N, C-alpha and C positions, 0 to 999 in steps of 0.2 A: 089442494094440488099445488108445489110450488114450482113457480114459474121459474126456469133457467134463464140467467140473463144472456142475452145474446152476445156474442163476442164482436168485439170492436171492427170495424171495416177497415180494410188495410189503406185506404185514404185516410184515416185518424190516426195513424202511428206517426210518431217524430222520430223518422231514422236516425236524425244527426243525435238527438238526444241517445238514444240507447247504444249507438257506435261510443259516446261518451263515458257512459255507465260501465260497457262493456271494459274498456281501457284504463278505465280507473279501478275496476276491480282487479286485473292483471296487475296493475302496478301495487296495487295494496299487496295480493299474495307474493310478488316476487321480493318485496320487502318483509315479508315475517320470518326474521330469522331470530335462532336463540341470542339470548344475549351471551353465552360464547361464543358463538359464532359471529356475534357483531364485533366483540373484543378483537376476533382473529383477524377479520375483514379490514379494521380499523388500524391493526399495528402493522397489517401486512401492505397497506396504503402507507402509510407513514414511513416505513422502510423503504418503500421503494422512493417516497419523493426524496428521502434523503441520499439514495444512492443517485438520484438522479440530481439533485443539487449538487454532490460530489464531482459527476461528470461533468456536469455544465461548466462549475469552477477550473475544473483541470483540461479541460476544452478548449476553456479562455486565456491558457498561457499561465495556469499556476504548475508548481513543479510540487509533486507530494515526496517528501524527502524523509528520511531515517536520519534523526541527528544522533550521535554521540561525541562522547570526549576522547580526544587525542593529544597527551601533554598538555590538558587545561585548555585546550582551545576545541572550540565546537568545528565540527567536520559532518557534511551532510552526503546523502549518497540516494539517489531517484530508487524509488522503489519499486520501480521494473525491473532494477537489476538484483534485488534483495528476494533471495528466499526464504528466508529466516533466520532469526539469531536463537542462541542457545548458549548454556554456561560455558567458561573455558574448565575443562576438568578430563583430567586422565591423558595429560599431554605426554607424547611421546616423539622426542626429539630424531630428530632427523638428520645424519651425519652426512659429512662431505658437501655442504648446502651451504648458499650463501648466507651472512648472519641474519637476514629479515626473514628465514624461514625457520620460526618458532617449532613446529612439526608439524606432528599429524593428530589428531582426534577421531574417534567414533561416533558418527551421528547415526544412529538407530542402524548399526550395520554397513554403512557407507562411511569409505576412510576419505577424510577429506584435509590436505593440507591448510595452515595457518601463515597468516603472513602478518609482520610486525610494521606496521606502515611508519612507524616513531622511527625505527632503525632505516627502513629505506628513504624517508624523508631527511633525514639527520636531525630528527626533534628530541627533546629532551628526554631521559628515560624516567620512568615512575618505578618501574619493578610491578612485579605481577602481585595483584590482591583477589580477594575473593568477589570485587566488582567487577571483573574482566570478563568481557563478554565476547562472543565471535558472531560477527555478521558474515552469514554465508552470501556471497554473491555468485551469480551464475549468469551464462547467456547459454546458447542453443550448444556451445562447444569445451566451455569451460566453468568449473568449479570450484571455490576455493573458499577458504575464512580468512576473513579483516579482524585483528586483534584490533578491540576498543576497550578504553580505559572505563567505560560508563555508557550505557543505552539513556538518551533522554527522550527518545519519543518520534513519533512521527506527525508530520506537520505540512500545512499546504504554504508554499511560498510563492507570491505573487513573479510571476515571469521579469515584471520590469522593476521586481525590485532587488535583481541581481545583476552587480556590476562586472565588467569584464576579469579585473584583475586589480591587484593592489601593488605598488611598487616595491614593496618590501618581500612581495612573495617571488621569488625568482630563483633559477636553479630548476633539481629535476622536479621538486614541489608544484611548480608552475606547468611543468607540462603536464600534470594530470588534473590541473583546476578547470573546472567548468565555469566556476565564477565565485563571486563571493557576496553576501548581502550586506544591508548597511548593518548588521546587529555582527558582522565580523564572523559569521557561519560559512565556512570555507565546502563549497560545493564540489566533489569530486568528480570528475568523467569516468564513470561505472564503465563506460567501452573502451575507451584508453585502458584503464586499468586490467579488465580481462583479458586484453587482446596484445598487451607489450611484452614482448620475448624476455625481457630483462625481469620481470616478477614472475613471470610463468616458470615452473621447474620441471622438466621434462623425465619421470622415471626412468625413461628408456637411455638419456643421456649419462 
């Protein structure tokens, strides 16, 4: 007859070691994911870290701007004022308006007026080409498009790299100037442009 071994007494158990093994088992189970799931998690973590990095840079005094060309000069406007960009097509002229008002375009069913800042700022004319784009700017009350000769892209600019002004920037252009970089990119004041009555054309008037 086989003798059944007796169970160990409670005094012989190492409870600390048992707890350590249970915790290790839980940790191992929580890490058992499929390769696809692991890739998804890593991708999400990378995206979150990149976004956090961008927010941190912006919070530390950087400006995120959309940069574009106007009459061979580089201009920029803060992305907080930019809704989107689109090609200039199917432009409908608007009679009885100032010369800097190019006309109206249809953006997915929304009628948007387009302003030519080159005429408003008295800059050299280039004429319309296939490269022309419209930068749609907006705030809580106003939306319109700004004609751009070409879109250069989005970039971050350190706040301390923006100079208040240049002696050559005078007159009406200087009123809408937020600053200028060492690379001579002119940063426009989106708030001033969106709220100046000289630019806004009221259809009811």
